N, C-alpha and C positions, 0 to 999 in steps of 0.2 A: 145942752149943758152937760158937761161931764160930771159923773158922780164922784164923790170923795172915796178914797181907798181906805178900807179897814185894814190896818197893819198889825193889830194884835187883838186877840180875844182871850179872855180869861173867864172861866165858868166855875162856880163853886156849888156843887150839888148839895142839897139839904139831905143829910144822912138819914134822918128819920122824919119824913114829911108829916106834918100835921095840918091838914087842909089841902089847898090846891097849889101852894107855893112849892116849886121843885128845885129852884136854884137861884143864886145871885150871880150877876155877871158885870163885866166891864169891858169896854172896847177902846182901842186907840185908833184915832183917825189921822192918817197921813203922818204918823209918828209925831204929831204936834198937839193933839188934843185928846184927853182921856175922858170918856163918859162913864161914870160910876152910878151905882144904885139901880141898875137894870135888874129886872126880876123875870124869871121864867115861871109861868103858871100853866097848870093843866086845866084847860077849859072844856066846854061842851064839845067843841070842834077840834080838840087836840091842843098841843103846846103852843103858847104864844109869848111874846116878850112885852113887858109892861115898863113904861118909863116912870121915873120917880115923881111923886106928887109933892107939892108945897104943903107941908103939914101945918104951917102957921095960919093958913086961911081956914076960916070957919064956914060952915054951910054944907049943903048937900052936893055941890058940884066939886069935881076933882080938878085941880089946876096943876098941870104938869110943869115941872121946873124947866125941862127942855124936851124937845121932840123933833123928829124929822119933818122937814117941810114938804118932801116929795114922797110919793108912794114907792118910787124906785129905791130911794135910799133907805126907807123903812124896811122894805123887803130884803135889801142887802144886809142890814144889821141883823134882822131876825134870822135870816138864813145862816149867817156866820155864827151867831150865838147858838142856835139849835144844833148845828153841825158839831160844834165843840161840846155841847151838852151830851150829845149821843156818844162822843168819844170818852168823856170823863165820868159819866154817871155810874159806871160799874167799877171804877177804881176804888 
């Protein structure tokens, strides 16, 4: 199965981070679908991308609104976002 192409990446660094959040991001897929609400966090093992959660659900579990179904696509999205983050974090 061919993976979808990421055609646009926008990353908005947090100017004065308070906690582990480092940036907000959005990506366009095939110039047809835009995913918003992505977040870049600095974790124990380095930077990673987190997908938006449904805040209307109560309880201890997180329920993501959307997420990649394959590890290949998840890796592609994370790579694209983190590469763009490295470019814009010092601007």
